[in-house]
PyMOL Python script that loads the backbone (N, CA, C, O; Angstrom):
from pymol import cmd

cmd.read_pdbstr("""\
ATOM      1  N   PHE A   1      -3.952  -5.885 -20.398  1.00  0.00           N
ATOM      2  CA  PHE A   1      -5.376  -5.867 -19.050  1.00  0.00           C
ATOM      3  C   PHE A   1      -3.642  -5.369 -18.084  1.00  0.00           C
ATOM      4  O   PHE A   1      -2.487  -5.790 -18.129  1.00  0.00           O
ATOM      5  N   LEU A   2      -4.531  -4.049 -17.141  1.00  0.00           N
ATOM      6  CA  LEU A   2      -3.560  -4.051 -15.784  1.00  0.00           C
ATOM      7  C   LEU A   2      -3.985  -4.100 -14.764  1.00  0.00           C
ATOM      8  O   LEU A   2      -5.114  -3.623 -14.649  1.00  0.00           O
ATOM      9  N   SER A   3      -3.508  -4.526 -13.858  1.00  0.00           N
ATOM     10  CA  SER A   3      -3.995  -5.214 -12.308  1.00  0.00           C
ATOM     11  C   SER A   3      -3.291  -4.238 -11.240  1.00  0.00           C
ATOM     12  O   SER A   3      -2.106  -4.112 -11.548  1.00  0.00           O
ATOM     13  N   ALA A   4      -3.570  -3.629 -10.282  1.00  0.00           N
ATOM     14  CA  ALA A   4      -3.028  -2.863  -8.830  1.00  0.00           C
ATOM     15  C   ALA A   4      -3.708  -3.877  -7.806  1.00  0.00           C
ATOM     16  O   ALA A   4      -4.871  -4.260  -7.682  1.00  0.00           O
ATOM     17  N   PRO A   5      -2.227  -4.235  -6.945  1.00  0.00           N
ATOM     18  CA  PRO A   5      -2.666  -4.849  -5.683  1.00  0.00           C
ATOM     19  C   PRO A   5      -3.971  -4.190  -5.012  1.00  0.00           C
ATOM     20  O   PRO A   5      -4.367  -3.494  -5.947  1.00  0.00           O
ATOM     21  N   VAL A   6      -4.898  -3.982  -3.935  1.00  0.00           N
ATOM     22  CA  VAL A   6      -5.680  -3.785  -2.987  1.00  0.00           C
ATOM     23  C   VAL A   6      -4.566  -3.990  -1.749  1.00  0.00           C
ATOM     24  O   VAL A   6      -3.914  -5.020  -1.921  1.00  0.00           O
ATOM     25  N   ILE A   7      -4.168  -3.185  -0.443  1.00  0.00           N
ATOM     26  CA  ILE A   7      -3.431  -3.245   0.398  1.00  0.00           C
ATOM     27  C   ILE A   7      -4.167  -2.654   1.269  1.00  0.00           C
ATOM     28  O   ILE A   7      -4.740  -1.597   1.005  1.00  0.00           O
ATOM     29  N   ALA A   8      -4.299  -3.513   2.942  1.00  0.00           N
ATOM     30  CA  ALA A   8      -4.761  -3.164   3.618  1.00  0.00           C
ATOM     31  C   ALA A   8      -3.683  -3.556   4.681  1.00  0.00           C
ATOM     32  O   ALA A   8      -3.172  -4.645   4.945  1.00  0.00           O
ATOM     33  N   ARG A   9      -3.438  -1.815   5.408  1.00  0.00           N
ATOM     34  CA  ARG A   9      -1.973  -2.840   6.674  1.00  0.00           C
ATOM     35  C   ARG A   9      -0.558  -3.252   5.984  1.00  0.00           C
ATOM     36  O   ARG A   9       0.400  -3.595   6.676  1.00  0.00           O
ATOM     37  N   ASN A  10      -0.519  -3.209   4.987  1.00  0.00           N
ATOM     38  CA  ASN A  10       0.481  -3.437   4.696  1.00  0.00           C
ATOM     39  C   ASN A  10       0.446  -5.420   4.353  1.00  0.00           C
ATOM     40  O   ASN A  10       1.123  -6.376   4.732  1.00  0.00           O
ATOM     41  N   ARG A  11      -0.971  -5.186   3.279  1.00  0.00           N
ATOM     42  CA  ARG A  11      -0.820  -6.402   3.752  1.00  0.00           C
ATOM     43  C   ARG A  11      -1.946  -6.272   1.887  1.00  0.00           C
ATOM     44  O   ARG A  11      -2.805  -5.454   1.558  1.00  0.00           O
ATOM     45  N   VAL A  12      -1.408  -7.382   1.182  1.00  0.00           N
ATOM     46  CA  VAL A  12      -1.961  -6.784  -0.698  1.00  0.00           C
ATOM     47  C   VAL A  12      -3.981  -8.339   0.320  1.00  0.00           C
ATOM     48  O   VAL A  12      -4.204  -9.257   1.110  1.00  0.00           O
ATOM     49  N   VAL A  13      -4.448  -7.664  -0.382  1.00  0.00           N
ATOM     50  CA  VAL A  13      -5.728  -8.236   0.802  1.00  0.00           C
ATOM     51  C   VAL A  13      -6.599  -8.651  -0.816  1.00  0.00           C
ATOM     52  O   VAL A  13      -7.485  -9.506  -0.829  1.00  0.00           O
ATOM     53  N   GLY A  14      -6.121  -7.813  -2.231  1.00  0.00           N
ATOM     54  CA  GLY A  14      -7.319  -8.340  -3.354  1.00  0.00           C
ATOM     55  C   GLY A  14      -6.162  -7.693  -4.701  1.00  0.00           C
ATOM     56  O   GLY A  14      -4.978  -7.376  -4.591  1.00  0.00           O
ATOM     57  N   VAL A  15      -7.048  -7.670  -5.904  1.00  0.00           N
ATOM     58  CA  VAL A  15      -6.482  -6.951  -6.810  1.00  0.00           C
ATOM     59  C   VAL A  15      -7.364  -6.691  -7.390  1.00  0.00           C
ATOM     60  O   VAL A  15      -8.487  -7.178  -7.263  1.00  0.00           O
ATOM     61  N   ILE A  16      -6.850  -5.479  -8.498  1.00  0.00           N
ATOM     62  CA  ILE A  16      -7.956  -5.148  -9.106  1.00  0.00           C
ATOM     63  C   ILE A  16      -7.224  -4.541 -10.778  1.00  0.00           C
ATOM     64  O   ILE A  16      -6.416  -3.710 -11.194  1.00  0.00           O
ATOM     65  N   ASN A  17      -8.132  -5.586 -11.277  1.00  0.00           N
ATOM     66  CA  ASN A  17      -7.827  -5.818 -13.208  1.00  0.00           C
ATOM     67  C   ASN A  17      -8.936  -5.087 -13.485  1.00  0.00           C
ATOM     68  O   ASN A  17     -10.097  -5.008 -13.084  1.00  0.00           O
ATOM     69  N   VAL A  18      -7.967  -4.385 -14.590  1.00  0.00           N
ATOM     70  CA  VAL A  18      -8.541  -3.789 -15.961  1.00  0.00           C
ATOM     71  C   VAL A  18      -8.630  -4.078 -17.080  1.00  0.00           C
ATOM     72  O   VAL A  18      -7.510  -4.159 -17.585  1.00  0.00           O
ATOM     73  N   GLN A  19      -9.645  -4.343 -17.952  1.00  0.00           N
ATOM     74  CA  GLN A  19      -9.126  -5.260 -19.004  1.00  0.00           C
ATOM     75  C   GLN A  19      -9.903  -4.701 -20.706  1.00  0.00           C
ATOM     76  O   GLN A  19     -11.089  -4.708 -21.033  1.00  0.00           O
ATOM     77  N   HIS A  20      -8.719  -4.279 -21.473  1.00  0.00           N
ATOM     78  CA  HIS A  20     -10.024  -4.435 -23.084  1.00  0.00           C
ATOM     79  C   HIS A  20     -10.176  -4.607 -23.802  1.00  0.00           C
ATOM     80  O   HIS A  20      -9.321  -5.245 -24.416  1.00  0.00           O
ATOM     81  N   ARG A  21     -11.082  -4.327 -24.298  1.00  0.00           N
ATOM     82  CA  ARG A  21     -11.850  -5.441 -25.599  1.00  0.00           C
ATOM     83  C   ARG A  21     -10.480  -5.288 -26.196  1.00  0.00           C
ATOM     84  O   ARG A  21      -9.631  -6.150 -25.970  1.00  0.00           O
ATOM     85  N   MET A  22     -10.253  -4.405 -26.830  1.00  0.00           N
ATOM     86  CA  MET A  22      -8.624  -3.676 -27.700  1.00  0.00           C
ATOM     87  C   MET A  22      -7.685  -4.100 -27.197  1.00  0.00           C
ATOM     88  O   MET A  22      -7.456  -4.173 -25.990  1.00  0.00           O
ATOM     89  N   PRO A  23      -6.827  -4.532 -28.346  1.00  0.00           N
ATOM     90  CA  PRO A  23      -5.413  -4.330 -27.495  1.00  0.00           C
ATOM     91  C   PRO A  23      -5.026  -2.990 -27.026  1.00  0.00           C
ATOM     92  O   PRO A  23      -5.032  -2.243 -28.004  1.00  0.00           O
ATOM     93  N   HIS A  24      -4.663  -2.306 -25.860  1.00  0.00           N
ATOM     94  CA  HIS A  24      -4.303  -1.468 -25.000  1.00  0.00           C
ATOM     95  C   HIS A  24      -2.884  -1.109 -24.429  1.00  0.00           C
ATOM     96  O   HIS A  24      -2.774  -1.590 -23.301  1.00  0.00           O
ATOM     97  N   ARG A  25      -1.854  -0.480 -24.794  1.00  0.00           N
ATOM     98  CA  ARG A  25      -1.055  -0.072 -23.935  1.00  0.00           C
ATOM     99  C   ARG A  25      -1.346   0.954 -23.558  1.00  0.00           C
ATOM    100  O   ARG A  25      -1.668   1.964 -24.183  1.00  0.00           O
ATOM    101  N   HIS A  26      -1.194   0.651 -21.856  1.00  0.00           N
ATOM    102  CA  HIS A  26      -1.812   1.398 -20.857  1.00  0.00           C
ATOM    103  C   HIS A  26      -0.196   2.313 -20.684  1.00  0.00           C
ATOM    104  O   HIS A  26       0.974   1.978 -20.866  1.00  0.00           O
ATOM    105  N   THR A  27      -0.956   3.759 -20.186  1.00  0.00           N
ATOM    106  CA  THR A  27      -0.143   5.085 -20.444  1.00  0.00           C
ATOM    107  C   THR A  27       0.055   4.950 -18.627  1.00  0.00           C
ATOM    108  O   THR A  27      -0.605   4.221 -17.887  1.00  0.00           O
ATOM    109  N   GLY A  28       0.884   5.652 -18.335  1.00  0.00           N
ATOM    110  CA  GLY A  28       1.659   5.904 -16.661  1.00  0.00           C
ATOM    111  C   GLY A  28       0.857   6.439 -15.851  1.00  0.00           C
ATOM    112  O   GLY A  28       0.510   6.022 -14.746  1.00  0.00           O
ATOM    113  N   ALA A  29       0.600   7.222 -16.305  1.00  0.00           N
ATOM    114  CA  ALA A  29      -0.860   7.977 -15.264  1.00  0.00           C
ATOM    115  C   ALA A  29      -1.844   6.803 -15.554  1.00  0.00           C
ATOM    116  O   ALA A  29      -2.179   6.523 -14.403  1.00  0.00           O
ATOM    117  N   GLU A  30      -2.485   5.983 -16.323  1.00  0.00           N
ATOM    118  CA  GLU A  30      -3.392   4.280 -16.278  1.00  0.00           C
ATOM    119  C   GLU A  30      -2.788   4.218 -14.989  1.00  0.00           C
ATOM    120  O   GLU A  30      -3.448   4.479 -13.983  1.00  0.00           O
ATOM    121  N   MET A  31      -1.971   3.996 -14.954  1.00  0.00           N
ATOM    122  CA  MET A  31      -0.737   3.101 -13.779  1.00  0.00           C
ATOM    123  C   MET A  31      -1.141   3.952 -12.704  1.00  0.00           C
ATOM    124  O   MET A  31      -1.699   3.382 -11.766  1.00  0.00           O
ATOM    125  N   GLU A  32      -1.058   4.607 -12.664  1.00  0.00           N
ATOM    126  CA  GLU A  32      -0.874   5.669 -11.192  1.00  0.00           C
ATOM    127  C   GLU A  32      -1.958   5.301 -10.921  1.00  0.00           C
ATOM    128  O   GLU A  32      -2.081   4.661  -9.877  1.00  0.00           O
ATOM    129  N   LEU A  33      -3.060   5.544 -11.696  1.00  0.00           N
ATOM    130  CA  LEU A  33      -4.115   5.966 -11.515  1.00  0.00           C
ATOM    131  C   LEU A  33      -4.898   4.733 -10.332  1.00  0.00           C
ATOM    132  O   LEU A  33      -5.541   4.939  -9.302  1.00  0.00           O
ATOM    133  N   LEU A  34      -4.522   3.505 -10.985  1.00  0.00           N
ATOM    134  CA  LEU A  34      -5.134   2.179 -10.878  1.00  0.00           C
ATOM    135  C   LEU A  34      -4.499   1.756  -9.690  1.00  0.00           C
ATOM    136  O   LEU A  34      -4.884   0.917  -8.876  1.00  0.00           O
ATOM    137  N   THR A  35      -3.254   2.596  -9.697  1.00  0.00           N
ATOM    138  CA  THR A  35      -2.209   2.316  -7.522  1.00  0.00           C
ATOM    139  C   THR A  35      -2.794   2.983  -6.959  1.00  0.00           C
ATOM    140  O   THR A  35      -2.976   2.620  -5.797  1.00  0.00           O
ATOM    141  N   THR A  36      -3.426   4.296  -7.370  1.00  0.00           N
ATOM    142  CA  THR A  36      -4.273   5.346  -5.953  1.00  0.00           C
ATOM    143  C   THR A  36      -5.841   4.644  -5.972  1.00  0.00           C
ATOM    144  O   THR A  36      -6.207   4.607  -4.798  1.00  0.00           O
ATOM    145  N   VAL A  37      -6.795   4.132  -6.775  1.00  0.00           N
ATOM    146  CA  VAL A  37      -7.383   3.107  -6.418  1.00  0.00           C
ATOM    147  C   VAL A  37      -7.490   1.853  -5.785  1.00  0.00           C
ATOM    148  O   VAL A  37      -8.438   1.277  -5.252  1.00  0.00           O
ATOM    149  N   GLY A  38      -6.171   1.523  -5.981  1.00  0.00           N
ATOM    150  CA  GLY A  38      -5.839   0.299  -4.659  1.00  0.00           C
ATOM    151  C   GLY A  38      -5.694   0.977  -3.768  1.00  0.00           C
ATOM    152  O   GLY A  38      -6.791   1.110  -3.226  1.00  0.00           O
ATOM    153  N   GLU A  39      -5.037   1.453  -3.323  1.00  0.00           N
ATOM    154  CA  GLU A  39      -4.675   2.022  -1.572  1.00  0.00           C
ATOM    155  C   GLU A  39      -5.620   2.898  -1.302  1.00  0.00           C
ATOM    156  O   GLU A  39      -5.456   3.470  -0.224  1.00  0.00           O
ATOM    157  N   GLN A  40      -6.834   3.295  -2.088  1.00  0.00           N
ATOM    158  CA  GLN A  40      -7.494   4.241  -0.907  1.00  0.00           C
ATOM    159  C   GLN A  40      -8.750   2.914  -1.018  1.00  0.00           C
ATOM    160  O   GLN A  40      -9.257   2.563   0.048  1.00  0.00           O
ATOM    161  N   VAL A  41      -9.209   2.220  -2.321  1.00  0.00           N
ATOM    162  CA  VAL A  41     -10.084   0.550  -1.290  1.00  0.00           C
ATOM    163  C   VAL A  41      -9.197   0.443  -0.591  1.00  0.00           C
ATOM    164  O   VAL A  41      -9.544   1.257   0.264  1.00  0.00           O
ATOM    165  N   GLY A  42      -8.495   0.155  -0.336  1.00  0.00           N
ATOM    166  CA  GLY A  42      -7.003  -0.881   0.474  1.00  0.00           C
ATOM    167  C   GLY A  42      -7.991   0.008   2.120  1.00  0.00           C
ATOM    168  O   GLY A  42      -8.625  -0.621   2.968  1.00  0.00           O
ATOM    169  N   CYS A  43      -7.880   0.853   2.097  1.00  0.00           N
ATOM    170  CA  CYS A  43      -8.046   2.579   3.150  1.00  0.00           C
ATOM    171  C   CYS A  43      -9.338   1.841   3.543  1.00  0.00           C
ATOM    172  O   CYS A  43      -9.406   1.238   4.614  1.00  0.00           O
ATOM    173  N   LEU A  44     -10.360   1.891   2.677  1.00  0.00           N
ATOM    174  CA  LEU A  44     -11.685   1.599   2.346  1.00  0.00           C
ATOM    175  C   LEU A  44     -12.298   0.908   3.549  1.00  0.00           C
ATOM    176  O   LEU A  44     -13.243   1.088   4.317  1.00  0.00           O
ATOM    177  N   LEU A  45     -11.196  -0.080   3.328  1.00  0.00           N
ATOM    178  CA  LEU A  45     -11.647  -1.919   3.682  1.00  0.00           C
ATOM    179  C   LEU A  45     -11.195  -1.598   5.168  1.00  0.00           C
ATOM    180  O   LEU A  45     -11.845  -2.190   6.029  1.00  0.00           O
ATOM    181  N   VAL A  46     -10.343  -0.886   5.539  1.00  0.00           N
ATOM    182  CA  VAL A  46      -9.416  -0.596   7.268  1.00  0.00           C
ATOM    183  C   VAL A  46     -10.131  -0.557   7.995  1.00  0.00           C
ATOM    184  O   VAL A  46     -10.446  -1.219   8.983  1.00  0.00           O
ATOM    185  N   VAL A  47     -10.760   1.113   7.024  1.00  0.00           N
ATOM    186  CA  VAL A  47     -12.185   1.499   8.291  1.00  0.00           C
ATOM    187  C   VAL A  47     -13.535   1.011   7.986  1.00  0.00           C
ATOM    188  O   VAL A  47     -14.451   1.770   8.305  1.00  0.00           O
ATOM    189  N   ALA A  48     -13.745   0.246   7.607  1.00  0.00           N
ATOM    190  CA  ALA A  48     -15.258  -0.723   7.310  1.00  0.00           C
ATOM    191  C   ALA A  48     -15.043  -2.009   8.285  1.00  0.00           C
ATOM    192  O   ALA A  48     -15.847  -2.844   8.700  1.00  0.00           O
ATOM    193  N   ARG A  49     -14.021  -1.889   8.435  1.00  0.00           N
ATOM    194  CA  ARG A  49     -13.600  -3.552   9.696  1.00  0.00           C
ATOM    195  C   ARG A  49     -13.600  -2.836  10.631  1.00  0.00           C
ATOM    196  O   ARG A  49     -14.374  -3.174  11.526  1.00  0.00           O
ATOM    197  N   MET A  50     -12.650  -1.378  10.895  1.00  0.00           N
ATOM    198  CA  MET A  50     -12.447  -0.882  12.359  1.00  0.00           C
ATOM    199  C   MET A  50     -14.136  -0.691  12.884  1.00  0.00           C
ATOM    200  O   MET A  50     -14.480  -1.071  14.002  1.00  0.00           O
ATOM    201  N   SER A  51     -15.206   0.014  11.803  1.00  0.00           N
ATOM    202  CA  SER A  51     -16.374   1.013  12.278  1.00  0.00           C
ATOM    203  C   SER A  51     -17.030   0.271  13.446  1.00  0.00           C
ATOM    204  O   SER A  51     -17.205   0.937  14.467  1.00  0.00           O
ATOM    205  N   PRO A  52     -17.605  -1.624  13.448  1.00  0.00           N
ATOM    206  CA  PRO A  52     -17.919  -2.437  14.216  1.00  0.00           C
ATOM    207  C   PRO A  52     -17.466  -2.017  15.840  1.00  0.00           C
ATOM    208  O   PRO A  52     -18.115  -1.637  16.815  1.00  0.00           O
ATOM    209  N   ASP A  53     -16.099  -2.275  15.609  1.00  0.00           N
ATOM    210  CA  ASP A  53     -15.626  -1.495  17.544  1.00  0.00           C
ATOM    211  C   ASP A  53     -15.683   0.131  17.824  1.00  0.00           C
ATOM    212  O   ASP A  53     -16.126   0.579  18.881  1.00  0.00           O
ATOM    213  N   LEU A  54     -15.145   1.026  16.672  1.00  0.00           N
ATOM    214  CA  LEU A  54     -15.793   1.705  16.642  1.00  0.00           C
ATOM    215  C   LEU A  54     -17.081   2.755  17.440  1.00  0.00           C
ATOM    216  O   LEU A  54     -17.266   3.754  18.136  1.00  0.00           O
ATOM    217  N   ILE A  55     -17.811   1.501  16.628  1.00  0.00           N
ATOM    218  CA  ILE A  55     -19.528   1.901  17.255  1.00  0.00           C
ATOM    219  C   ILE A  55     -19.688   1.268  19.198  1.00  0.00           C
ATOM    220  O   ILE A  55     -20.179   1.599  20.277  1.00  0.00           O
ATOM    221  N   GLU A  56     -19.015   0.375  18.657  1.00  0.00           N
ATOM    222  CA  GLU A  56     -19.372  -0.747  20.254  1.00  0.00           C
ATOM    223  C   GLU A  56     -18.313   0.470  21.204  1.00  0.00           C
ATOM    224  O   GLU A  56     -17.932  -0.016  22.270  1.00  0.00           O
ATOM    225  N   GLN A  57     -17.845   1.855  20.958  1.00  0.00           N
ATOM    226  CA  GLN A  57     -16.605   2.019  21.940  1.00  0.00           C
ATOM    227  C   GLN A  57     -17.628   3.660  22.705  1.00  0.00           C
ATOM    228  O   GLN A  57     -17.771   4.160  23.821  1.00  0.00           O
ATOM    229  N   ALA A  58     -18.218   4.022  20.960  1.00  0.00           N
ATOM    230  CA  ALA A  58     -18.979   5.272  21.102  1.00  0.00           C
ATOM    231  C   ALA A  58     -20.073   5.145  21.748  1.00  0.00           C
ATOM    232  O   ALA A  58     -20.788   6.017  22.240  1.00  0.00           O
ATOM    233  N   ASN A  59     -20.230   3.563  21.730  1.00  0.00           N
ATOM    234  CA  ASN A  59     -21.714   3.552  22.509  1.00  0.00           C
ATOM    235  C   ASN A  59     -21.308   3.350  23.840  1.00  0.00           C
ATOM    236  O   ASN A  59     -22.185   3.725  24.618  1.00  0.00           O
ATOM    237  N   HIS A  60     -20.006   2.762  24.562  1.00  0.00           N
ATOM    238  CA  HIS A  60     -19.960   2.289  25.488  1.00  0.00           C
ATOM    239  C   HIS A  60     -19.218   3.931  26.544  1.00  0.00           C
ATOM    240  O   HIS A  60     -19.166   3.993  27.773  1.00  0.00           O
ATOM    241  N   VAL A  61     -18.845   4.814  25.747  1.00  0.00           N
ATOM    242  CA  VAL A  61     -18.660   6.238  25.931  1.00  0.00           C
ATOM    243  C   VAL A  61     -19.688   6.902  26.682  1.00  0.00           C
ATOM    244  O   VAL A  61     -19.782   7.304  27.842  1.00  0.00           O
ATOM    245  N   GLU A  62     -20.701   6.894  25.295  1.00  0.00           N
ATOM    246  CA  GLU A  62     -22.533   7.688  25.867  1.00  0.00           C
ATOM    247  C   GLU A  62     -23.395   6.888  27.366  1.00  0.00           C
ATOM    248  O   GLU A  62     -23.972   7.397  28.326  1.00  0.00           O
ATOM    249  N   LEU A  63     -23.084   5.182  26.908  1.00  0.00           N
ATOM    250  CA  LEU A  63     -23.467   4.976  28.682  1.00  0.00           C
ATOM    251  C   LEU A  63     -22.862   5.835  30.015  1.00  0.00           C
ATOM    252  O   LEU A  63     -23.406   6.634  30.778  1.00  0.00           O
ATOM    253  N   VAL A  64     -21.514   5.311  29.941  1.00  0.00           N
ATOM    254  CA  VAL A  64     -21.167   6.197  31.026  1.00  0.00           C
ATOM    255  C   VAL A  64     -21.676   7.224  31.168  1.00  0.00           C
ATOM    256  O   VAL A  64     -22.269   7.593  32.182  1.00  0.00           O
ATOM    257  N   THR A  65     -21.447   8.091  29.746  1.00  0.00           N
ATOM    258  CA  THR A  65     -21.517   9.654  30.018  1.00  0.00           C
ATOM    259  C   THR A  65     -23.224   9.336  30.729  1.00  0.00           C
ATOM    260  O   THR A  65     -23.563   9.900  31.769  1.00  0.00           O
ATOM    261  N   SER A  66     -23.780   8.762  30.286  1.00  0.00           N
ATOM    262  CA  SER A  66     -25.390   8.888  30.136  1.00  0.00           C
ATOM    263  C   SER A  66     -25.844   9.106  31.535  1.00  0.00           C
ATOM    264  O   SER A  66     -26.709   9.892  31.924  1.00  0.00           O
ATOM    265  N   HIS A  67     -25.005   8.152  32.334  1.00  0.00           N
ATOM    266  CA  HIS A  67     -25.293   7.148  33.940  1.00  0.00           C
ATOM    267  C   HIS A  67     -24.154   8.418  34.586  1.00  0.00           C
ATOM    268  O   HIS A  67     -24.017   8.352  35.808  1.00  0.00           O
ATOM    269  N   GLY A  68     -23.620   9.163  34.114  1.00  0.00           N
ATOM    270  CA  GLY A  68     -22.863  10.201  34.856  1.00  0.00           C
ATOM    271  C   GLY A  68     -21.485   9.863  35.701  1.00  0.00           C
ATOM    272  O   GLY A  68     -20.950  10.435  36.650  1.00  0.00           O
ATOM    273  N   HIS A  69     -21.156   8.721  34.966  1.00  0.00           N
ATOM    274  CA  HIS A  69     -20.107   8.462  35.920  1.00  0.00           C
ATOM    275  C   HIS A  69     -18.531   8.721  35.167  1.00  0.00           C
ATOM    276  O   HIS A  69     -18.131   8.385  34.053  1.00  0.00           O
ATOM    277  N   ILE A  70     -18.132   9.153  35.821  1.00  0.00           N
ATOM    278  CA  ILE A  70     -16.570   9.903  34.905  1.00  0.00           C
ATOM    279  C   ILE A  70     -17.102   9.987  33.473  1.00  0.00           C
ATOM    280  O   ILE A  70     -16.695   9.322  32.520  1.00  0.00           O
ATOM    281  N   ALA A  71     -18.488  11.299  33.465  1.00  0.00           N
ATOM    282  CA  ALA A  71     -18.456  12.735  32.300  1.00  0.00           C
ATOM    283  C   ALA A  71     -17.697  13.254  32.137  1.00  0.00           C
ATOM    284  O   ALA A  71     -17.271  13.084  30.994  1.00  0.00           O
ATOM    285  N   ARG A  72     -17.130  13.956  32.732  1.00  0.00           N
ATOM    286  CA  ARG A  72     -15.917  14.118  32.702  1.00  0.00           C
ATOM    287  C   ARG A  72     -14.423  13.781  32.926  1.00  0.00           C
ATOM    288  O   ARG A  72     -13.804  14.607  33.596  1.00  0.00           O
ATOM    289  N   PRO A  73     -13.822  12.826  32.526  1.00  0.00           N
ATOM    290  CA  PRO A  73     -12.490  12.703  33.267  1.00  0.00           C
ATOM    291  C   PRO A  73     -11.229  13.247  33.552  1.00  0.00           C
ATOM    292  O   PRO A  73     -10.368  12.593  34.140  1.00  0.00           O
ATOM    293  N   ASP A  74     -11.033  14.631  33.098  1.00  0.00           N
ATOM    294  CA  ASP A  74     -10.047  15.408  33.650  1.00  0.00           C
ATOM    295  C   ASP A  74     -10.878  15.748  34.669  1.00  0.00           C
ATOM    296  O   ASP A  74     -10.313  15.120  35.565  1.00  0.00           O
ATOM    297  N   GLU A  75     -12.026  16.404  35.328  1.00  0.00           N
ATOM    298  CA  GLU A  75     -12.274  16.549  36.556  1.00  0.00           C
ATOM    299  C   GLU A  75     -12.372  15.627  37.307  1.00  0.00           C
ATOM    300  O   GLU A  75     -12.578  15.890  38.492  1.00  0.00           O
ATOM    301  N   ALA A  76     -12.316  14.931  37.096  1.00  0.00           N
ATOM    302  CA  ALA A  76     -12.087  13.194  37.679  1.00  0.00           C
ATOM    303  C   ALA A  76     -11.262  13.145  38.503  1.00  0.00           C
ATOM    304  O   ALA A  76     -11.342  13.098  39.730  1.00  0.00           O
ATOM    305  N   LEU A  77      -9.671  13.167  37.210  1.00  0.00           N
ATOM    306  CA  LEU A  77      -9.007  13.353  37.964  1.00  0.00           C
ATOM    307  C   LEU A  77      -8.385  14.909  38.427  1.00  0.00           C
ATOM    308  O   LEU A  77      -7.311  14.858  39.026  1.00  0.00           O
ATOM    309  N   SER A  78      -8.836  15.956  38.250  1.00  0.00           N
ATOM    310  CA  SER A  78      -8.021  16.766  39.084  1.00  0.00           C
ATOM    311  C   SER A  78      -8.651  16.680  40.517  1.00  0.00           C
ATOM    312  O   SER A  78      -7.853  16.979  41.406  1.00  0.00           O
ATOM    313  N   GLU A  79     -10.589  16.149  41.160  1.00  0.00           N
ATOM    314  CA  GLU A  79     -10.249  16.173  41.939  1.00  0.00           C
ATOM    315  C   GLU A  79      -9.897  14.915  42.685  1.00  0.00           C
ATOM    316  O   GLU A  79      -9.990  15.107  43.897  1.00  0.00           O
ATOM    317  N   THR A  80      -9.496  13.604  42.353  1.00  0.00           N
ATOM    318  CA  THR A  80      -8.735  13.007  42.177  1.00  0.00           C
ATOM    319  C   THR A  80      -6.995  12.971  42.725  1.00  0.00           C
ATOM    320  O   THR A  80      -6.248  12.085  43.139  1.00  0.00           O
ATOM    321  N   ALA A  81      -6.885  14.213  42.505  1.00  0.00           N
ATOM    322  CA  ALA A  81      -5.392  14.864  42.615  1.00  0.00           C
ATOM    323  C   ALA A  81      -5.512  15.908  43.680  1.00  0.00           C
ATOM    324  O   ALA A  81      -4.570  16.129  44.440  1.00  0.00           O
ATOM    325  N   GLY A  82      -6.578  16.516  43.750  1.00  0.00           N
ATOM    326  CA  GLY A  82      -6.716  17.422  45.361  1.00  0.00           C
ATOM    327  C   GLY A  82      -6.443  18.597  44.431  1.00  0.00           C
ATOM    328  O   GLY A  82      -5.462  19.274  44.739  1.00  0.00           O
ATOM    329  N   GLY A  83      -7.196  19.001  43.244  1.00  0.00           N
ATOM    330  CA  GLY A  83      -7.241  20.201  42.282  1.00  0.00           C
ATOM    331  C   GLY A  83      -8.514  20.356  42.510  1.00  0.00           C
ATOM    332  O   GLY A  83      -9.137  21.259  41.950  1.00  0.00           O
TER     333      GLY A  83
END
""", "prot")
cmd.dss("prot")
cmd.show_as("cartoon", "prot")
cmd.util.cbc("prot")
cmd.orient("prot")
């Protein structure tokens, strides 16, 4: 069988295993593919864990904008600087 790590933020967070019913010698391309899949799954795990925080931040920005408070930070800074 063939195994590849699932890496998220430079940490091994899991393993992907591939197994055959019959004896099989894995090619370099198969090993490379499974390694790439492990890296991609790790990236997706990072994004999935970040999503709730990003949604909360987006909701906060929307709330601030909808109430008119610093809807355009560049204008607020310009006015504060006297420009």
